[in-house]
N, C-alpha and C positions, 0 to 999 in steps of 0.2 A: 233563641228563642219566643215567639211569641206567647205572649197569655193570652188565655180564657175568662172572656167575663163571663162566670158565676153569677147563679144566685140562690142565699142560701135560706134557709128557717132558722132559726132561733130558738131555741123552747128554755126557758129561765121553770126550773118545775119546782113545785110542791109537793111531799108527799101526802097523801092522806094523812091526815092527825090521829085515827087509830092502829096505824101501821109503823112500826118499828124503823129505825136507820136501814139496820143488817133488813130485813124482810126485801125492802125497798127498794136498797141494793140488788138483794139477788133475783127481787119481780123483775127486774128491769133485765138488767144482763141476760137472767136464764132462761124466764120467758116471753114479755116482752119485743126484747130484740131480734130472737131466734122468732116470732110469729109474723112483723113486721119487715124481716132482711128479705126474703124472698118476693115480697113484692118492689120492694125495693129497688132493687137487681131487676124485676122483671119489668119499670117500668126506665128506666136507663139511670138511676139516684145515679152520681160521682161518688161519693162519702156519706158517712152518721158516724159523728162519735158522741159518746156521754161523762161525762165526769162529774164528779159526784164530791161537793160539799155536806162533808161527817163529822164528823165532832172531836176526830182525829187531825182534820185538816183546820178545821174552823180559830184552835186558837193560832197557826201561823199565820194571821191575819197581822197579830200585836209582833211581827219581825219588822213589816212593809208598811205600818202602818202611820203616817207623816199628813201633812195637812191638804195632801193632794189624796191620800188613799186614804182617805177619814170616811167616807160614803161607803162599810164594809155589805155585798150584797148578803142576804141572807138567807138564799137558793136550797134547795136540798140539789136539785141536778141542776147541772145545762145540760142541752141535748143541738147539736147542731146536726143539720142533712141539709146536703149542696145538691145542686141539679143545676141543669143546662136551661129549664125554660118552666115555669112555673106550671101550663098545663098539663105534663107530668105526674105533675105532684096533684092535680083537680083531678087529673083516670086514674089516678091509685086511688083517690078516696074514694072516686064512683063506683071500683071493680066490689065485685059479691065478697070476694075474701073477705077486703078492710069493711067491707060495710057491717059483715058477718060478726064477723070474729074481735078487729083492730078496737072498733070506735069501740064496743062494750066492755075490751078491754081497762081502756083509759079510768074509765070510773071506780076499778078494782085494784090500784095500788096510788091515782096521780090527784088531787085535790085539783083541778077542773077550773074551776074559780078562781083558786089565787093568783095559776100558775099563768106565766104574759107570753107573748110570744110577738116574734119580728120576724120580716124577708126582708134580705138587705143583700146589695150587691157584693159578688166577692171574688178577689183573680185569683188566679193560678198561675 
């Protein structure tokens, strides 16, 4: 089977300082994700997922720590969104629902100034 070259946006996210770890995870999974999921479907996104770096999982890095695994990331979450064409993402961001609801929603839970973003190629 021939692989399809896809694009991905990876967000290495930080929570706002005034929100607890539990509230951050709840908000992202139960409020924000449902808010944007329909739009990602509408614009033909391939997949999306999120992982959370919690106080329970952070100590697990000590088991993997060695000279090569020494620079441990402190992000609170990593979100990856996979799509076929960056223009699909551009169209989604221009959607009135995205602009009215999704864009301002980020400010309720995410530290958008500290979070980091990268687009990259992905093979499926």
